[in-house]
HTML snippet that shows the backbone in 3Dmol.js (N, CA, C, O; Angstrom):
<script src="https://3Dmol.org/build/3Dmol-min.js"></script>
<div id="view" style="width:600px;height:400px;position:relative"></div>
<script>
const pdb = `
ATOM      1  N   MET A   1      72.724 -44.077 -41.718  1.00  0.00           N
ATOM      2  CA  MET A   1      72.626 -42.720 -41.260  1.00  0.00           C
ATOM      3  C   MET A   1      71.843 -41.848 -42.237  1.00  0.00           C
ATOM      4  O   MET A   1      70.995 -41.049 -41.838  1.00  0.00           O
ATOM      5  N   LYS A   2      72.149 -42.020 -43.551  1.00  0.00           N
ATOM      6  CA  LYS A   2      71.437 -41.239 -44.558  1.00  0.00           C
ATOM      7  C   LYS A   2      69.949 -41.565 -44.551  1.00  0.00           C
ATOM      8  O   LYS A   2      69.109 -40.679 -44.709  1.00  0.00           O
ATOM      9  N   ASN A   3      69.631 -42.838 -44.366  1.00  0.00           N
ATOM     10  CA  ASN A   3      68.221 -43.238 -44.319  1.00  0.00           C
ATOM     11  C   ASN A   3      67.507 -42.609 -43.134  1.00  0.00           C
ATOM     12  O   ASN A   3      66.335 -42.248 -43.244  1.00  0.00           O
ATOM     13  N   MET A   4      68.180 -42.472 -42.020  1.00  0.00           N
ATOM     14  CA  MET A   4      67.592 -41.868 -40.834  1.00  0.00           C
ATOM     15  C   MET A   4      67.318 -40.385 -41.076  1.00  0.00           C
ATOM     16  O   MET A   4      66.291 -39.861 -40.645  1.00  0.00           O
ATOM     17  N   ILE A   5      68.238 -39.710 -41.767  1.00  0.00           N
ATOM     18  CA  ILE A   5      68.058 -38.285 -42.072  1.00  0.00           C
ATOM     19  C   ILE A   5      66.881 -38.112 -43.026  1.00  0.00           C
ATOM     20  O   ILE A   5      66.075 -37.196 -42.862  1.00  0.00           O
ATOM     21  N   ARG A   6      66.782 -38.982 -44.012  1.00  0.00           N
ATOM     22  CA  ARG A   6      65.662 -38.921 -44.952  1.00  0.00           C
ATOM     23  C   ARG A   6      64.336 -39.155 -44.236  1.00  0.00           C
ATOM     24  O   ARG A   6      63.354 -38.459 -44.494  1.00  0.00           O
ATOM     25  N   LEU A   7      64.311 -40.129 -43.345  1.00  0.00           N
ATOM     26  CA  LEU A   7      63.091 -40.431 -42.610  1.00  0.00           C
ATOM     27  C   LEU A   7      62.675 -39.249 -41.750  1.00  0.00           C
ATOM     28  O   LEU A   7      61.494 -38.906 -41.715  1.00  0.00           O
ATOM     29  N   VAL A   8      63.602 -38.628 -41.065  1.00  0.00           N
ATOM     30  CA  VAL A   8      63.303 -37.461 -40.225  1.00  0.00           C
ATOM     31  C   VAL A   8      62.810 -36.309 -41.087  1.00  0.00           C
ATOM     32  O   VAL A   8      61.875 -35.607 -40.703  1.00  0.00           O
ATOM     33  N   THR A   9      63.431 -36.102 -42.258  1.00  0.00           N
ATOM     34  CA  THR A   9      63.029 -35.028 -43.165  1.00  0.00           C
ATOM     35  C   THR A   9      61.607 -35.251 -43.658  1.00  0.00           C
ATOM     36  O   THR A   9      60.794 -34.327 -43.651  1.00  0.00           O
ATOM     37  N   VAL A  10      61.307 -36.461 -44.084  1.00  0.00           N
ATOM     38  CA  VAL A  10      59.960 -36.776 -44.579  1.00  0.00           C
ATOM     39  C   VAL A  10      58.933 -36.605 -43.463  1.00  0.00           C
ATOM     40  O   VAL A  10      57.861 -36.041 -43.687  1.00  0.00           O
ATOM     41  N   CYS A  11      59.247 -37.079 -42.289  1.00  0.00           N
ATOM     42  CA  CYS A  11      58.310 -36.945 -41.167  1.00  0.00           C
ATOM     43  C   CYS A  11      58.093 -35.479 -40.807  1.00  0.00           C
ATOM     44  O   CYS A  11      56.970 -35.082 -40.493  1.00  0.00           O
ATOM     45  N   THR A  12      59.139 -34.678 -40.847  1.00  0.00           N
ATOM     46  CA  THR A  12      59.025 -33.257 -40.533  1.00  0.00           C
ATOM     47  C   THR A  12      58.150 -32.544 -41.556  1.00  0.00           C
ATOM     48  O   THR A  12      57.284 -31.747 -41.195  1.00  0.00           O
ATOM     49  N   ILE A  13      58.377 -32.830 -42.817  1.00  0.00           N
ATOM     50  CA  ILE A  13      57.559 -32.212 -43.871  1.00  0.00           C
ATOM     51  C   ILE A  13      56.100 -32.653 -43.724  1.00  0.00           C
ATOM     52  O   ILE A  13      55.188 -31.833 -43.832  1.00  0.00           O
ATOM     53  N   GLY A  14      55.885 -33.936 -43.480  1.00  0.00           N
ATOM     54  CA  GLY A  14      54.517 -34.434 -43.292  1.00  0.00           C
ATOM     55  C   GLY A  14      53.838 -33.787 -42.109  1.00  0.00           C
ATOM     56  O   GLY A  14      52.665 -33.425 -42.196  1.00  0.00           O
ATOM     57  N   LEU A  15      54.542 -33.633 -41.010  1.00  0.00           N
ATOM     58  CA  LEU A  15      53.991 -32.997 -39.814  1.00  0.00           C
ATOM     59  C   LEU A  15      53.670 -31.536 -40.079  1.00  0.00           C
ATOM     60  O   LEU A  15      52.653 -31.031 -39.603  1.00  0.00           O
ATOM     61  N   ALA A  16      54.526 -30.848 -40.835  1.00  0.00           N
ATOM     62  CA  ALA A  16      54.285 -29.437 -41.148  1.00  0.00           C
ATOM     63  C   ALA A  16      53.039 -29.292 -42.008  1.00  0.00           C
ATOM     64  O   ALA A  16      52.226 -28.396 -41.780  1.00  0.00           O
ATOM     65  N   ILE A  17      52.886 -30.157 -42.982  1.00  0.00           N
ATOM     66  CA  ILE A  17      51.701 -30.099 -43.841  1.00  0.00           C
ATOM     67  C   ILE A  17      50.451 -30.438 -43.038  1.00  0.00           C
ATOM     68  O   ILE A  17      49.414 -29.794 -43.199  1.00  0.00           O
ATOM     69  N   PHE A  18      50.544 -31.438 -42.182  1.00  0.00           N
ATOM     70  CA  PHE A  18      49.395 -31.823 -41.355  1.00  0.00           C
ATOM     71  C   PHE A  18      49.004 -30.689 -40.414  1.00  0.00           C
ATOM     72  O   PHE A  18      47.815 -30.436 -40.215  1.00  0.00           O
ATOM     73  N   ALA A  19      49.970 -30.013 -39.841  1.00  0.00           N
ATOM     74  CA  ALA A  19      49.695 -28.945 -38.873  1.00  0.00           C
ATOM     75  C   ALA A  19      49.062 -27.736 -39.541  1.00  0.00           C
ATOM     76  O   ALA A  19      48.162 -27.114 -38.976  1.00  0.00           O
ATOM     77  N   THR A  20      49.525 -27.396 -40.744  1.00  0.00           N
ATOM     78  CA  THR A  20      48.967 -26.219 -41.414  1.00  0.00           C
ATOM     79  C   THR A  20      47.626 -26.531 -42.045  1.00  0.00           C
ATOM     80  O   THR A  20      46.756 -25.663 -42.105  1.00  0.00           O
ATOM     81  N   GLY A  21      47.446 -27.726 -42.505  1.00  0.00           N
ATOM     82  CA  GLY A  21      46.166 -28.119 -43.091  1.00  0.00           C
ATOM     83  C   GLY A  21      45.936 -27.453 -44.437  1.00  0.00           C
ATOM     84  O   GLY A  21      46.812 -26.782 -44.983  1.00  0.00           O
ATOM     85  N   CYS A  22      44.758 -27.653 -44.942  1.00  0.00           N
ATOM     86  CA  CYS A  22      44.388 -27.064 -46.229  1.00  0.00           C
ATOM     87  C   CYS A  22      43.631 -25.777 -45.971  1.00  0.00           C
ATOM     88  O   CYS A  22      43.063 -25.573 -44.898  1.00  0.00           O
ATOM     89  N   SER A  23      43.634 -24.919 -46.966  1.00  0.00           N
ATOM     90  CA  SER A  23      42.867 -23.682 -46.817  1.00  0.00           C
ATOM     91  C   SER A  23      41.385 -24.005 -46.904  1.00  0.00           C
ATOM     92  O   SER A  23      40.987 -25.064 -47.388  1.00  0.00           O
ATOM     93  N   LYS A  24      40.586 -23.075 -46.429  1.00  0.00           N
ATOM     94  CA  LYS A  24      39.134 -23.290 -46.460  1.00  0.00           C
ATOM     95  C   LYS A  24      38.636 -23.199 -47.892  1.00  0.00           C
ATOM     96  O   LYS A  24      39.162 -22.435 -48.701  1.00  0.00           O
ATOM     97  N   ASN A  25      37.627 -23.981 -48.186  1.00  0.00           N
ATOM     98  CA  ASN A  25      37.019 -23.939 -49.504  1.00  0.00           C
ATOM     99  C   ASN A  25      36.206 -22.668 -49.647  1.00  0.00           C
ATOM    100  O   ASN A  25      35.519 -22.231 -48.724  1.00  0.00           O
ATOM    101  N   GLU A  26      36.305 -22.090 -50.835  1.00  0.00           N
ATOM    102  CA  GLU A  26      35.508 -20.905 -51.099  1.00  0.00           C
ATOM    103  C   GLU A  26      34.080 -21.349 -51.404  1.00  0.00           C
ATOM    104  O   GLU A  26      33.866 -22.436 -51.940  1.00  0.00           O
ATOM    105  N   PRO A  27      33.113 -20.515 -51.065  1.00  0.00           N
ATOM    106  CA  PRO A  27      31.728 -20.889 -51.343  1.00  0.00           C
ATOM    107  C   PRO A  27      31.493 -20.967 -52.859  1.00  0.00           C
ATOM    108  O   PRO A  27      32.142 -20.281 -53.648  1.00  0.00           O
ATOM    109  N   CYS A  28      30.567 -21.804 -53.219  1.00  0.00           N
ATOM    110  CA  CYS A  28      30.236 -22.003 -54.631  1.00  0.00           C
ATOM    111  C   CYS A  28      29.549 -20.742 -55.155  1.00  0.00           C
ATOM    112  O   CYS A  28      28.560 -20.278 -54.587  1.00  0.00           O
ATOM    113  N   ALA A  29      30.086 -20.199 -56.239  1.00  0.00           N
ATOM    114  CA  ALA A  29      29.533 -18.979 -56.807  1.00  0.00           C
ATOM    115  C   ALA A  29      28.791 -19.268 -58.114  1.00  0.00           C
ATOM    116  O   ALA A  29      28.557 -18.356 -58.906  1.00  0.00           O
ATOM    117  N   THR A  30      28.427 -20.511 -58.341  1.00  0.00           N
ATOM    118  CA  THR A  30      27.740 -20.877 -59.570  1.00  0.00           C
ATOM    119  C   THR A  30      26.241 -20.694 -59.401  1.00  0.00           C
ATOM    120  O   THR A  30      25.642 -21.163 -58.434  1.00  0.00           O
ATOM    121  N   ASP A  31      25.663 -20.012 -60.351  1.00  0.00           N
ATOM    122  CA  ASP A  31      24.232 -19.761 -60.340  1.00  0.00           C
ATOM    123  C   ASP A  31      23.498 -21.043 -60.764  1.00  0.00           C
ATOM    124  O   ASP A  31      23.910 -21.685 -61.729  1.00  0.00           O
ATOM    125  N   PRO A  32      22.431 -21.424 -60.071  1.00  0.00           N
ATOM    126  CA  PRO A  32      21.694 -22.638 -60.472  1.00  0.00           C
ATOM    127  C   PRO A  32      21.181 -22.572 -61.908  1.00  0.00           C
ATOM    128  O   PRO A  32      21.032 -23.607 -62.559  1.00  0.00           O
ATOM    129  N   ALA A  33      20.910 -21.372 -62.406  1.00  0.00           N
ATOM    130  CA  ALA A  33      20.460 -21.241 -63.793  1.00  0.00           C
ATOM    131  C   ALA A  33      21.572 -21.656 -64.751  1.00  0.00           C
ATOM    132  O   ALA A  33      21.295 -22.229 -65.805  1.00  0.00           O
ATOM    133  N   GLN A  34      22.819 -21.377 -64.402  1.00  0.00           N
ATOM    134  CA  GLN A  34      23.942 -21.789 -65.234  1.00  0.00           C
ATOM    135  C   GLN A  34      24.040 -23.307 -65.288  1.00  0.00           C
ATOM    136  O   GLN A  34      24.352 -23.885 -66.329  1.00  0.00           O
ATOM    137  N   ILE A  35      23.773 -23.935 -64.168  1.00  0.00           N
ATOM    138  CA  ILE A  35      23.809 -25.402 -64.122  1.00  0.00           C
ATOM    139  C   ILE A  35      22.724 -25.981 -65.020  1.00  0.00           C
ATOM    140  O   ILE A  35      22.970 -26.930 -65.764  1.00  0.00           O
ATOM    141  N   GLU A  36      21.535 -25.417 -64.950  1.00  0.00           N
ATOM    142  CA  GLU A  36      20.433 -25.902 -65.794  1.00  0.00           C
ATOM    143  C   GLU A  36      20.736 -25.652 -67.271  1.00  0.00           C
ATOM    144  O   GLU A  36      20.440 -26.497 -68.116  1.00  0.00           O
ATOM    145  N   ASP A  37      21.324 -24.496 -67.585  1.00  0.00           N
ATOM    146  CA  ASP A  37      21.706 -24.210 -68.970  1.00  0.00           C
ATOM    147  C   ASP A  37      22.739 -25.215 -69.466  1.00  0.00           C
ATOM    148  O   ASP A  37      22.669 -25.688 -70.600  1.00  0.00           O
ATOM    149  N   ALA A  38      23.691 -25.532 -68.603  1.00  0.00           N
ATOM    150  CA  ALA A  38      24.710 -26.510 -68.972  1.00  0.00           C
ATOM    151  C   ALA A  38      24.092 -27.884 -69.201  1.00  0.00           C
ATOM    152  O   ALA A  38      24.497 -28.603 -70.114  1.00  0.00           O
ATOM    153  N   ARG A  39      23.128 -28.246 -68.390  1.00  0.00           N
ATOM    154  CA  ARG A  39      22.439 -29.538 -68.583  1.00  0.00           C
ATOM    155  C   ARG A  39      21.686 -29.558 -69.898  1.00  0.00           C
ATOM    156  O   ARG A  39      21.710 -30.558 -70.616  1.00  0.00           O
ATOM    157  N   ALA A  40      21.008 -28.443 -70.223  1.00  0.00           N
ATOM    158  CA  ALA A  40      20.276 -28.363 -71.483  1.00  0.00           C
ATOM    159  C   ALA A  40      21.242 -28.450 -72.664  1.00  0.00           C
ATOM    160  O   ALA A  40      20.952 -29.127 -73.651  1.00  0.00           O
ATOM    161  N   GLU A  41      22.379 -27.775 -72.571  1.00  0.00           N
ATOM    162  CA  GLU A  41      23.388 -27.847 -73.632  1.00  0.00           C
ATOM    163  C   GLU A  41      23.924 -29.262 -73.773  1.00  0.00           C
ATOM    164  O   GLU A  41      24.166 -29.734 -74.884  1.00  0.00           O
ATOM    165  N   LEU A  42      24.107 -29.935 -72.649  1.00  0.00           N
ATOM    166  CA  LEU A  42      24.585 -31.313 -72.681  1.00  0.00           C
ATOM    167  C   LEU A  42      23.579 -32.215 -73.394  1.00  0.00           C
ATOM    168  O   LEU A  42      23.962 -33.056 -74.207  1.00  0.00           O
ATOM    169  N   GLN A  43      22.303 -32.040 -73.089  1.00  0.00           N
ATOM    170  CA  GLN A  43      21.273 -32.855 -73.743  1.00  0.00           C
ATOM    171  C   GLN A  43      21.230 -32.570 -75.241  1.00  0.00           C
ATOM    172  O   GLN A  43      21.075 -33.488 -76.046  1.00  0.00           O
ATOM    173  N   THR A  44      21.368 -31.292 -75.615  1.00  0.00           N
ATOM    174  CA  THR A  44      21.390 -30.933 -77.031  1.00  0.00           C
ATOM    175  C   THR A  44      22.595 -31.566 -77.725  1.00  0.00           C
ATOM    176  O   THR A  44      22.475 -32.123 -78.816  1.00  0.00           O
ATOM    177  N   ALA A  45      23.741 -31.474 -77.085  1.00  0.00           N
ATOM    178  CA  ALA A  45      24.956 -32.056 -77.659  1.00  0.00           C
ATOM    179  C   ALA A  45      24.825 -33.571 -77.777  1.00  0.00           C
ATOM    180  O   ALA A  45      25.285 -34.160 -78.755  1.00  0.00           O
ATOM    181  N   GLN A  46      24.203 -34.203 -76.787  1.00  0.00           N
ATOM    182  CA  GLN A  46      23.999 -35.653 -76.836  1.00  0.00           C
ATOM    183  C   GLN A  46      23.097 -36.022 -78.003  1.00  0.00           C
ATOM    184  O   GLN A  46      23.342 -37.012 -78.693  1.00  0.00           O
ATOM    185  N   GLY A  47      22.048 -35.224 -78.227  1.00  0.00           N
ATOM    186  CA  GLY A  47      21.169 -35.465 -79.365  1.00  0.00           C
ATOM    187  C   GLY A  47      21.900 -35.309 -80.686  1.00  0.00           C
ATOM    188  O   GLY A  47      21.701 -36.099 -81.609  1.00  0.00           O
ATOM    189  N   GLN A  48      22.752 -34.281 -80.778  1.00  0.00           N
ATOM    190  CA  GLN A  48      23.533 -34.083 -81.995  1.00  0.00           C
ATOM    191  C   GLN A  48      24.510 -35.228 -82.206  1.00  0.00           C
ATOM    192  O   GLN A  48      24.727 -35.663 -83.337  1.00  0.00           O
ATOM    193  N   LEU A  49      25.092 -35.711 -81.136  1.00  0.00           N
ATOM    194  CA  LEU A  49      26.010 -36.842 -81.226  1.00  0.00           C
ATOM    195  C   LEU A  49      25.281 -38.089 -81.733  1.00  0.00           C
ATOM    196  O   LEU A  49      25.788 -38.802 -82.599  1.00  0.00           O
ATOM    197  N   ASP A  50      24.097 -38.345 -81.191  1.00  0.00           N
ATOM    198  CA  ASP A  50      23.323 -39.505 -81.641  1.00  0.00           C
ATOM    199  C   ASP A  50      22.963 -39.380 -83.116  1.00  0.00           C
ATOM    200  O   ASP A  50      23.016 -40.356 -83.864  1.00  0.00           O
ATOM    201  N   SER A  51      22.592 -38.157 -83.530  1.00  0.00           N
ATOM    202  CA  SER A  51      22.263 -37.920 -84.933  1.00  0.00           C
ATOM    203  C   SER A  51      23.476 -38.137 -85.821  1.00  0.00           C
ATOM    204  O   SER A  51      23.373 -38.746 -86.886  1.00  0.00           O
ATOM    205  N   ALA A  52      24.620 -37.640 -85.385  1.00  0.00           N
ATOM    206  CA  ALA A  52      25.850 -37.812 -86.163  1.00  0.00           C
ATOM    207  C   ALA A  52      26.231 -39.286 -86.260  1.00  0.00           C
ATOM    208  O   ALA A  52      26.701 -39.742 -87.302  1.00  0.00           O
ATOM    209  N   LYS A  53      26.028 -40.031 -85.171  1.00  0.00           N
ATOM    210  CA  LYS A  53      26.319 -41.469 -85.216  1.00  0.00           C
ATOM    211  C   LYS A  53      25.434 -42.177 -86.229  1.00  0.00           C
ATOM    212  O   LYS A  53      25.896 -43.047 -86.967  1.00  0.00           O
ATOM    213  N   ALA A  54      24.147 -41.796 -86.264  1.00  0.00           N
ATOM    214  CA  ALA A  54      23.219 -42.407 -87.218  1.00  0.00           C
ATOM    215  C   ALA A  54      23.618 -42.060 -88.649  1.00  0.00           C
ATOM    216  O   ALA A  54      23.563 -42.915 -89.533  1.00  0.00           O
ATOM    217  N   GLN A  55      24.021 -40.807 -88.883  1.00  0.00           N
ATOM    218  CA  GLN A  55      24.458 -40.402 -90.218  1.00  0.00           C
ATOM    219  C   GLN A  55      25.726 -41.141 -90.621  1.00  0.00           C
ATOM    220  O   GLN A  55      25.868 -41.548 -91.774  1.00  0.00           O
ATOM    221  N   LEU A  56      26.636 -41.314 -89.692  1.00  0.00           N
ATOM    222  CA  LEU A  56      27.870 -42.044 -89.970  1.00  0.00           C
ATOM    223  C   LEU A  56      27.567 -43.486 -90.336  1.00  0.00           C
ATOM    224  O   LEU A  56      28.150 -44.033 -91.272  1.00  0.00           O
ATOM    225  N   GLN A  57      26.658 -44.095 -89.601  1.00  0.00           N
ATOM    226  CA  GLN A  57      26.302 -45.483 -89.883  1.00  0.00           C
ATOM    227  C   GLN A  57      25.652 -45.597 -91.264  1.00  0.00           C
ATOM    228  O   GLN A  57      25.922 -46.547 -91.999  1.00  0.00           O
ATOM    229  N   ALA A  58      24.800 -44.635 -91.618  1.00  0.00           N
ATOM    230  CA  ALA A  58      24.166 -44.650 -92.932  1.00  0.00           C
ATOM    231  C   ALA A  58      25.210 -44.458 -94.030  1.00  0.00           C
ATOM    232  O   ALA A  58      25.147 -45.114 -95.069  1.00  0.00           O
ATOM    233  N   ALA A  59      26.162 -43.567 -93.805  1.00  0.00           N
ATOM    234  CA  ALA A  59      27.208 -43.316 -94.791  1.00  0.00           C
ATOM    235  C   ALA A  59      28.096 -44.547 -94.961  1.00  0.00           C
ATOM    236  O   ALA A  59      28.489 -44.883 -96.078  1.00  0.00           O
ATOM    237  N   GLU A  60      28.410 -45.215 -93.860  1.00  0.00           N
ATOM    238  CA  GLU A  60      29.224 -46.430 -93.955  1.00  0.00           C
ATOM    239  C   GLU A  60      28.476 -47.525 -94.707  1.00  0.00           C
ATOM    240  O   GLU A  60      29.080 -48.272 -95.476  1.00  0.00           O
ATOM    241  N   SER A  61      27.177 -47.624 -94.492  1.00  0.00           N
ATOM    242  CA  SER A  61      26.365 -48.609 -95.207  1.00  0.00           C
ATOM    243  C   SER A  61      26.342 -48.288 -96.699  1.00  0.00           C
ATOM    244  O   SER A  61      26.465 -49.180 -97.537  1.00  0.00           O
ATOM    245  N   GLN A  62      26.181 -46.996 -97.021  1.00  0.00           N
ATOM    246  CA  GLN A  62      26.176 -46.573 -98.422  1.00  0.00           C
ATOM    247  C   GLN A  62      27.528 -46.850 -99.067  1.00  0.00           C
ATOM    248  O   GLN A  62      27.588 -47.289-100.216  1.00  0.00           O
ATOM    249  N   LYS A  63      28.605 -46.600 -98.344  1.00  0.00           N
ATOM    250  CA  LYS A  63      29.945 -46.865 -98.858  1.00  0.00           C
ATOM    251  C   LYS A  63      30.124 -48.356 -99.145  1.00  0.00           C
ATOM    252  O   LYS A  63      30.681 -48.732-100.176  1.00  0.00           O
ATOM    253  N   ALA A  64      29.650 -49.201 -98.230  1.00  0.00           N
ATOM    254  CA  ALA A  64      29.764 -50.648 -98.429  1.00  0.00           C
ATOM    255  C   ALA A  64      28.980 -51.088 -99.660  1.00  0.00           C
ATOM    256  O   ALA A  64      29.445 -51.932-100.427  1.00  0.00           O
ATOM    257  N   ASP A  65      27.778 -50.512 -99.853  1.00  0.00           N
ATOM    258  CA  ASP A  65      26.976 -50.847-101.035  1.00  0.00           C
ATOM    259  C   ASP A  65      27.689 -50.434-102.318  1.00  0.00           C
ATOM    260  O   ASP A  65      27.710 -51.184-103.294  1.00  0.00           O
ATOM    261  N   LEU A  66      28.279 -49.222-102.312  1.00  0.00           N
ATOM    262  CA  LEU A  66      28.978 -48.753-103.500  1.00  0.00           C
ATOM    263  C   LEU A  66      30.221 -49.600-103.792  1.00  0.00           C
ATOM    264  O   LEU A  66      30.520 -49.886-104.952  1.00  0.00           O
ATOM    265  N   GLU A  67      30.937 -49.997-102.750  1.00  0.00           N
ATOM    266  CA  GLU A  67      32.105 -50.847-102.948  1.00  0.00           C
ATOM    267  C   GLU A  67      31.694 -52.210-103.504  1.00  0.00           C
ATOM    268  O   GLU A  67      32.402 -52.790-104.327  1.00  0.00           O
ATOM    269  N   LYS A  68      30.552 -52.713-103.051  1.00  0.00           N
ATOM    270  CA  LYS A  68      30.052 -53.994-103.563  1.00  0.00           C
ATOM    271  C   LYS A  68      29.702 -53.868-105.043  1.00  0.00           C
ATOM    272  O   LYS A  68      30.036 -54.743-105.842  1.00  0.00           O
ATOM    273  N   LYS A  69      29.017 -52.760-105.409  1.00  0.00           N
ATOM    274  CA  LYS A  69      28.667 -52.543-106.814  1.00  0.00           C
ATOM    275  C   LYS A  69      29.921 -52.374-107.668  1.00  0.00           C
ATOM    276  O   LYS A  69      29.978 -52.860-108.798  1.00  0.00           O
ATOM    277  N   LEU A  70      30.921 -51.687-107.126  1.00  0.00           N
ATOM    278  CA  LEU A  70      32.174 -51.485-107.857  1.00  0.00           C
ATOM    279  C   LEU A  70      32.872 -52.813-108.110  1.00  0.00           C
ATOM    280  O   LEU A  70      33.439 -53.026-109.182  1.00  0.00           O
ATOM    281  N   ALA A  71      32.831 -53.698-107.134  1.00  0.00           N
ATOM    282  CA  ALA A  71      33.460 -55.009-107.288  1.00  0.00           C
ATOM    283  C   ALA A  71      32.735 -55.858-108.331  1.00  0.00           C
ATOM    284  O   ALA A  71      33.345 -56.720-108.965  1.00  0.00           O
ATOM    285  N   GLU A  72      31.435 -55.618-108.509  1.00  0.00           N
ATOM    286  CA  GLU A  72      30.648 -56.399-109.463  1.00  0.00           C
ATOM    287  C   GLU A  72      30.803 -55.901-110.897  1.00  0.00           C
ATOM    288  O   GLU A  72      30.442 -56.612-111.835  1.00  0.00           O
ATOM    289  N   LEU A  73      31.332 -54.696-111.084  1.00  0.00           N
ATOM    290  CA  LEU A  73      31.493 -54.166-112.439  1.00  0.00           C
ATOM    291  C   LEU A  73      32.537 -54.978-113.193  1.00  0.00           C
ATOM    292  O   LEU A  73      33.504 -55.462-112.605  1.00  0.00           O
ATOM    293  N   PRO A  74      32.334 -55.122-114.491  1.00  0.00           N
ATOM    294  CA  PRO A  74      33.320 -55.874-115.282  1.00  0.00           C
ATOM    295  C   PRO A  74      34.650 -55.108-115.372  1.00  0.00           C
ATOM    296  O   PRO A  74      34.699 -53.894-115.170  1.00  0.00           O
ATOM    297  N   ASP A  75      35.690 -55.823-115.669  1.00  0.00           N
ATOM    298  CA  ASP A  75      37.023 -55.247-115.791  1.00  0.00           C
ATOM    299  C   ASP A  75      37.079 -54.336-117.016  1.00  0.00           C
ATOM    300  O   ASP A  75      36.360 -54.553-117.992  1.00  0.00           O
ATOM    301  N   LYS A  76      37.935 -53.316-116.959  1.00  0.00           N
ATOM    302  CA  LYS A  76      38.070 -52.370-118.072  1.00  0.00           C
ATOM    303  C   LYS A  76      38.518 -53.084-119.342  1.00  0.00           C
ATOM    304  O   LYS A  76      38.072 -52.742-120.438  1.00  0.00           O
ATOM    305  N   GLY A  77      39.383 -54.056-119.203  1.00  0.00           N
ATOM    306  CA  GLY A  77      39.850 -54.818-120.372  1.00  0.00           C
ATOM    307  C   GLY A  77      38.710 -55.526-121.066  1.00  0.00           C
ATOM    308  O   GLY A  77      38.644 -55.558-122.295  1.00  0.00           O
ATOM    309  N   GLU A  78      37.810 -56.096-120.278  1.00  0.00           N
ATOM    310  CA  GLU A  78      36.647 -56.781-120.853  1.00  0.00           C
ATOM    311  C   GLU A  78      35.754 -55.793-121.587  1.00  0.00           C
ATOM    312  O   GLU A  78      35.266 -56.080-122.680  1.00  0.00           O
ATOM    313  N   LEU A  79      35.547 -54.650-120.992  1.00  0.00           N
ATOM    314  CA  LEU A  79      34.703 -53.635-121.630  1.00  0.00           C
ATOM    315  C   LEU A  79      35.336 -53.128-122.930  1.00  0.00           C
ATOM    316  O   LEU A  79      34.647 -52.932-123.931  1.00  0.00           O
ATOM    317  N   ASP A  80      36.650 -52.921-122.901  1.00  0.00           N
ATOM    318  CA  ASP A  80      37.331 -52.485-124.120  1.00  0.00           C
ATOM    319  C   ASP A  80      37.200 -53.535-125.217  1.00  0.00           C
ATOM    320  O   ASP A  80      37.005 -53.202-126.386  1.00  0.00           O
ATOM    321  N   GLU A  81      37.307 -54.795-124.836  1.00  0.00           N
ATOM    322  CA  GLU A  81      37.177 -55.880-125.805  1.00  0.00           C
ATOM    323  C   GLU A  81      35.765 -55.918-126.386  1.00  0.00           C
ATOM    324  O   GLU A  81      35.599 -56.102-127.592  1.00  0.00           O
ATOM    325  N   GLN A  82      34.756 -55.747-125.548  1.00  0.00           N
ATOM    326  CA  GLN A  82      33.372 -55.728-126.040  1.00  0.00           C
ATOM    327  C   GLN A  82      33.146 -54.530-126.959  1.00  0.00           C
ATOM    328  O   GLN A  82      32.455 -54.652-127.971  1.00  0.00           O
ATOM    329  N   LEU A  83      33.713 -53.389-126.624  1.00  0.00           N
ATOM    330  CA  LEU A  83      33.569 -52.200-127.460  1.00  0.00           C
ATOM    331  C   LEU A  83      34.241 -52.419-128.810  1.00  0.00           C
ATOM    332  O   LEU A  83      33.701 -52.039-129.849  1.00  0.00           O
ATOM    333  N   TYR A  84      35.409 -53.025-128.790  1.00  0.00           N
ATOM    334  CA  TYR A  84      36.111 -53.318-130.039  1.00  0.00           C
ATOM    335  C   TYR A  84      35.275 -54.252-130.914  1.00  0.00           C
ATOM    336  O   TYR A  84      35.182 -54.061-132.127  1.00  0.00           O
ATOM    337  N   THR A  85      34.666 -55.266-130.285  1.00  0.00           N
ATOM    338  CA  THR A  85      33.831 -56.217-131.022  1.00  0.00           C
ATOM    339  C   THR A  85      32.624 -55.515-131.628  1.00  0.00           C
ATOM    340  O   THR A  85      32.246 -55.779-132.769  1.00  0.00           O
ATOM    341  N   LEU A  86      32.022 -54.618-130.849  1.00  0.00           N
ATOM    342  CA  LEU A  86      30.862 -53.888-131.358  1.00  0.00           C
ATOM    343  C   LEU A  86      31.251 -52.965-132.511  1.00  0.00           C
ATOM    344  O   LEU A  86      30.534 -52.876-133.507  1.00  0.00           O
ATOM    345  N   LYS A  87      32.365 -52.293-132.377  1.00  0.00           N
ATOM    346  CA  LYS A  87      32.823 -51.402-133.466  1.00  0.00           C
ATOM    347  C   LYS A  87      33.169 -52.210-134.711  1.00  0.00           C
ATOM    348  O   LYS A  87      32.883 -51.792-135.833  1.00  0.00           O
ATOM    349  N   LYS A  88      33.770 -53.343-134.507  1.00  0.00           N
ATOM    350  CA  LYS A  88      34.159 -54.199-135.641  1.00  0.00           C
ATOM    351  C   LYS A  88      32.914 -54.702-136.356  1.00  0.00           C
ATOM    352  O   LYS A  88      32.874 -54.768-137.584  1.00  0.00           O
ATOM    353  N   GLY A  89      31.901 -55.055-135.577  1.00  0.00           N
ATOM    354  CA  GLY A  89      30.669 -55.576-136.159  1.00  0.00           C
ATOM    355  C   GLY A  89      29.863 -54.501-136.855  1.00  0.00           C
ATOM    356  O   GLY A  89      29.078 -54.819-137.748  1.00  0.00           O
ATOM    357  N   SER A  90      30.024 -53.242-136.486  1.00  0.00           N
ATOM    358  CA  SER A  90      29.236 -52.185-137.115  1.00  0.00           C
ATOM    359  C   SER A  90      29.916 -51.637-138.370  1.00  0.00           C
ATOM    360  O   SER A  90      29.364 -50.759-139.031  1.00  0.00           O
ATOM    361  N   GLY A  91      31.095 -52.139-138.704  1.00  0.00           N
ATOM    362  CA  GLY A  91      31.770 -51.738-139.925  1.00  0.00           C
ATOM    363  C   GLY A  91      32.698 -50.557-139.743  1.00  0.00           C
ATOM    364  O   GLY A  91      33.100 -49.957-140.740  1.00  0.00           O
ATOM    365  N   ARG A  92      33.044 -50.203-138.576  1.00  0.00           N
ATOM    366  CA  ARG A  92      33.938 -49.061-138.369  1.00  0.00           C
ATOM    367  C   ARG A  92      35.359 -49.468-138.471  1.00  0.00           C
ATOM    368  O   ARG A  92      36.253 -48.635-138.323  1.00  0.00           O
TER     369      ARG A  92
END
`;
const viewer = $3Dmol.createViewer("view");
viewer.addModel(pdb, "pdb");
viewer.setStyle({}, {cartoon: {color: "spectrum"}});
viewer.zoomTo();
viewer.render();
</script>
């Protein structure tokens, strides 16, 4: 019985919505010049995005190079030992 009431309720609501329909669409009030301006802005933004991507890629490459150079540097302990040897040899 409850299912029958639900079915009737859903059908009634659906029929009411179908009968009333949607309101009419309002006419487009957008100026074609605004559309062209928006397209130009989009192209400018796309160019800036491409430039930023290229800069990011260059920065990541530079970071990788610096990390590689950092890994190749001798350990601080080794440098301290070499400095001690040099100071010892110079009579200090």
